[in-house]
C-alpha positions in Angstrom: 17.1 -6.1 -10.5 14.7 -8.9 -10.1 11.2 -9.3 -12.3 8.5 -10.7 -10.2 6.5 -12.8 -12.2 2.9 -14.1 -11.0 1.4 -10.8 -8.5 -1.4 -9.1 -9.6 -0.3 -5.3 -8.7 -2.3 -4.0 -11.9 -0.7 -0.6 -13.2 1.4 0.8 -10.1 0.9 4.3 -9.8 3.3 5.0 -6.5 5.5 3.2 -4.4 7.1 3.4 -1.2 10.2 1.2 0.2 10.2 -0.1 4.0 12.5 1.3 5.9 13.2 -1.7 8.1 13.1 -4.5 5.7 12.6 -5.7 2.3 9.1 -4.5 1.6 7.1 -2.3 -0.3 3.8 -0.6 -0.3 2.3 0.2 -3.9 -0.9 2.3 -5.4 -2.6 1.1 -8.3 -4.8 2.1 -11.0 -7.7 0.1 -9.4 -7.7 2.1 -6.2 -5.9 -0.3 -4.2 -2.7 -0.3 -1.7 -0.6 -3.3 -1.7 2.2 -4.7 0.4 4.6 -6.7 -1.3 7.1 -8.9 0.5 10.4 -8.8 -1.7 12.1 -11.7 0.2 9.2 -14.3 -0.3 7.8 -12.9 -3.6 4.0 -12.4 -1.8 1.7 -9.7 -2.2 -1.5 -8.7 0.1 -3.9 -6.0 -0.9 -4.0 -3.5 2.4 -6.7 -1.1 1.2 -9.3 -0.3 -1.5 -11.0 2.6 -2.0 -14.3 2.8 -4.3 -13.9 6.6 -5.0 -10.4 7.6 -5.7 -6.6 6.6 -6.2 -4.9 6.1 -2.6 -2.1 8.1 -2.4 0.4 10.3 -0.6 1.4 6.9 1.4 4.7 7.4 3.7 6.1 4.3 6.4 6.4 4.9 9.7 10.1 4.9 11.0 9.9 1.4 12.9 8.3 -0.2 9.1 5.1 -1.0 11.3 2.9 1.0 10.0 1.9 2.8 6.8 0.3 6.1 6.5 -2.1 7.3 3.5 -4.4 9.2 1.6 -7.9 7.7 1.2 -10.9 9.2 -0.2 -14.1 7.8 1.9 -16.5 9.3 -0.3 -16.8 11.7 -3.3 -16.6 14.6 -1.4 -14.6 13.8 1.7 -10.9 12.0 2.2 -8.9 11.0 5.3 -5.6 10.0 6.3 -6.0 6.6 7.3 -3.0 4.2 8.9 -2.6 0.5 8.5 -0.7 -2.1 10.3 1.7 -4.2 8.4 1.5 -6.9 10.9 -2.2 -7.7 10.6 -3.6 -5.6 7.9 -6.2 -3.6 10.4 -6.7 0.2 9.7 -7.9 3.4 11.6 
């Protein structure tokens, strides 16, 4: 067990571990989806919702994509995909 000091992750409300590498994605109270590389101890915000928390995320078996629930407005939500490599979302 190791504590990752200096990362601004907020209050974590969900976490998923990569099936292929030492990475995790976390969602927090600020409605962000954050990728954390456990080897380099670096983090990167992948997406942020204005309307609600990001949840229901799952890694692809190859570890290259994350799927997650995303509120696009106060009344609509969608399932989005995010490429871990370049951070592009669909």
